[in-house]
C-alpha positions in Angstrom: 1.1 -5.8 29.6 2.3 -2.2 29.7 3.3 -2.2 26.0 -0.1 -3.6 25.0 -1.8 -0.9 27.0 0.3 1.9 25.4 -0.3 0.4 22.0 -4.1 0.4 22.5 -4.0 4.0 23.8 -2.0 5.1 20.7 -4.5 3.3 18.4 -7.4 4.9 20.1 -5.7 8.3 19.8 -5.0 7.7 16.1 -8.6 6.7 15.4 -9.9 9.7 17.3 -7.7 12.0 15.2 -8.8 10.3 12.0 -12.5 10.5 12.9 -13.1 13.3 10.5 -11.7 11.3 7.5 -13.6 8.2 8.3 -16.9 9.3 6.7 -18.5 8.0 3.6 -16.8 10.6 1.3 -13.5 10.6 3.2 -13.1 6.9 3.0 -13.8 6.9 -0.7 -11.3 9.7 -1.1 -8.6 7.8 0.8 -9.2 4.6 -1.3 -9.0 6.6 -4.6 -5.8 8.3 -3.4 -4.2 5.0 -2.4 -5.2 3.4 -5.8 -3.7 6.4 -7.6 -0.4 6.1 -5.6 -0.2 2.4 -6.4 -0.9 3.1 -10.0 1.9 5.7 -10.2 4.3 3.4 -8.3 3.4 0.6 -10.7 4.2 2.8 -13.7 7.4 3.9 -12.0 8.5 0.3 -11.5 7.6 -0.5 -15.2 9.7 2.5 -16.4 12.7 2.1 -14.0 13.0 -1.6 -13.3 14.7 -3.5 -16.2 13.1 -6.9 -15.2 9.5 -5.6 -15.3 8.3 -6.0 -18.9 4.7 -4.9 -18.6 2.5 -2.4 -16.7 0.7 -5.4 -15.1 4.0 -6.6 -13.6 4.8 -3.1 -12.4 1.4 -2.9 -10.7 1.9 -6.3 -9.1 5.4 -5.3 -7.9 4.0 -2.0 -6.4 1.2 -3.9 -4.7 3.4 -6.6 -3.2 5.9 -3.9 -2.0 3.1 -1.8 -0.4 1.6 -4.9 1.2 5.1 -5.8 2.5 4.7 -9.4 1.3 7.8 -9.2 -1.0 8.0 -10.1 -4.6 9.8 -13.5 -4.7 7.1 -14.9 -6.9 8.1 -12.4 -9.6 11.5 -14.1 -9.8 9.8 -17.5 -10.0 7.3 -16.3 -12.7 10.2 -15.1 -14.9 12.6 -17.9 -14.1 
């Protein structure tokens, strides 16, 4: 009960502080920024990881890592 109430208060405080960014232009900026970061991370995986053979695989690895779903299907796809 108490942890849920504290979590909700923290969430409300976070949303209140991000209120200026959640506008039509701010949201588009945040989406473009996150796509750019994922693109750079995908290129980094492609360059650094020996098992990643294409940019598409690097982008997939970056996305699954950022989404915290893991990349076990990459091993299955190459195995």
